[in-house]
C-alpha angles and dihedrals in degrees: 000000000000090000090052092048091051091052096044094045092054091046093051094047090049091052090052097040099046096070088048090054089050091056091048090050090055091048095047096041096246095149129144110218124201121258140070113040092347117108100195119103103214138037112281129187112247107195099097090124088080090061092048091050093048095046095046099048095038092054094042094051098038093053091052091051094044101043107061091184090064102093130174133189120246095258092054092050090051091050092050089053089051090050090049095050094043094047090049089056093048092049091051090051089050092050090052090050092047094050105033107010128242134219114251095242092049090050090049090052091055092045089056090045092052091047090049089060088070090060090066091054100054101270116145142136100228094144119056121184127185131176115283092003127100113247114269116222108199092188093058089049091052091249100113091139089067090059090053093048091048090052091054092048090047096053097039089045093054091045090058094038092059090041090057092050092056096093106111135041109284095355103117093036093051094046092048090048089057090046092050093051092049093046088050089054091050096044093048091046093058094039099254094143099171090053090046091055092047093051091050091050088052092048092050092048091050095048091050090049092049090064085073101027104048111104122315085040123205092190138022124216092225124197088304088065103037094047091045091052093049091047095049094045090049093048096045092048090054093044097045110022113020095052087067114083095221135119088267092071113115094341100071098052091042093051093046088053091041098123100051090040089054091047092051091048091052090049094052093048093045094051093045091052089051092048091244130139115264087238092058112115119226143160096252101100121118093257091052090051091052091050091048088052088062103263120141117243093254093048091048091051093048090047091054090047087056092050090050091049090053090053087050092052089051089051092051091048090050092048088055091051095252094128096156092059090042091053091048090052091049092050090053093048094046090048088054091051091050091050090053090050095046093045092059091043090053091048091052091048092053091046091051092050091051091051092049090055 
């Protein structure tokens, strides 16, 4: 019942807060105009991250105050405070970027600064576990600094991974909803109740936001939303999953986020081969490829939801020790992604030959 209340409370607050964020976006000039890489046809407010932030933290904190049976140890309370402070910083950076713009290196500096806040509140990745390999404890080996550096890379990496996936109406919100539900399953399965409540609060906030963001969108989450989501997912996974020296470790969150991670990897390789900066925007992301293949925006979004769900199924199979089935699922999904990539490459080759004639 407490789980259900957490989810419904976040959903309701998101439904109320999203129209408020849209009005603030109009007032502050945080508007996404058509053109360039953008596929929308009319100006749309892009400050939905404020609604996600308000819904998530309101539900998470209210349920702790209301349900006296929900107890946490001191270290967990400290970590939640760290997550709150750090996510507040990342949302403020996103608001500035949405309203006034920010250079990529400056944004990266603030992302690292926000991730560094977690270090002061007990976040680290001292224990790394991978399939078929005994867990590695950096602290026991006298290499505690490596765990801290990995934590920074993990959080900043997820911040940018979710940011990259925010290219179509409802895409990032839907993918992160799937991620939140799967992380809830995993956290609840290993008895990490605070992390389970936080993931449900995130899922409820995202579902409420999707009422306004699913295509055709009336609001975008903006950088304030995408960076907030990546930050929260990164922080919760460290707090709830990665502190447990099990086979889940890094593998479960990475598999659940398999599609946006793959998309980001493709983007980095593509830009490097072209001699471009990794921060250079282009129309080579998976959602652009699906649109170029003739899919409508809604069909492309639903297709990418399906791909994300397949990665999630593979993660669940792996968590249950069924690695052969998980590997088979991953091979199928990666084959699908390669087909999408090669199809667009072939189309461009044909187009180029026609132009040369």
